[in-house]
C-alpha positions, -999 to +999 in steps of 0.1 A: +000-003+002+005+037-012-001+070-021-006+054-057-034+037-040-059+068-028-086+057-016-065+027+005-054+035+044-016+025+047-014+019+082-030+022+118-015+019+150-015+035+179+020+041+194+032+034+232+053+060+232+023+084+225-009+064+237-032+092+233-034+096+197-040+071+169-020+070+140-028+074+106+002+067+081+006+075+044+033+057+032+050+080-003+078+068-020+074+089-049+096+114-060+088+146-061+107+157-099+099+191-116+067+213-115+046+191-135+053+157-116+049+177-084+017+188-090+008+153-100+023+143-063+001+168-045-031+158-063-023+119-056-014+129-016-044+154-017-067+123-027-048+103-004-057+126+029-095+134+015-097+093+020-080+093+054-103+126+063-135+103+051-127+071+071-124+091+101-154+112+099-178+087+092-167+066+124-152+041+100-119+043+121-135+031+148-157+005+133-124-010+116-101-003+146-115+000+181-080+004+197-086+041+182-117+044+205-109+076+227-081+089+211-070+115+189-066+113+151-028+120+136-029+118+102+014+109+091+029+114+059+056+088+059+078+103+031+105+091+012+120+121-002+114+158+012+092+185+004+097+208-020+083+243-016+048+240-028+045+211-010+053+223+023+029+245+011+002+221+011+011+207+042+010+235+063-023+248+048-041+216+055-024+209+089-042+236+097-074+230+082-073+197+100-064+213+131-094+227+133-117+197+131-096+181+162-073+160+133-033+160+135-009+160+107+025+163+095+053+149+072+084+132+083+111+116+059+113+087+078+098+068+102+126+066+131+122+103+126+086+105+131+093+083+161+119+108+178+094+133+176+063+120+188 
């Protein structure tokens, strides 16, 4: 599973180091490339994030993963490549919007960095 499967939830977990949260992880292995490729990449990422939001807001998260009950949802994009400026702007904007509906979000370059930052 990865970013190219936009209607699939890649990974769900309640980490021991952050038991008040449920992480919904997006695995992003794609390079960012030129401006046109960045636009395509952002569209995939937007579709994937929308799938995650719908999964959370519909209650499907709680139905399919009971340990999420009472936890704060957080979408974590695990990227293989650093975000370009356009990507950073997009992530910052989405993070602010999601904060308003009680969903956390962050981008990390690898899973080990995500663990260190939690």
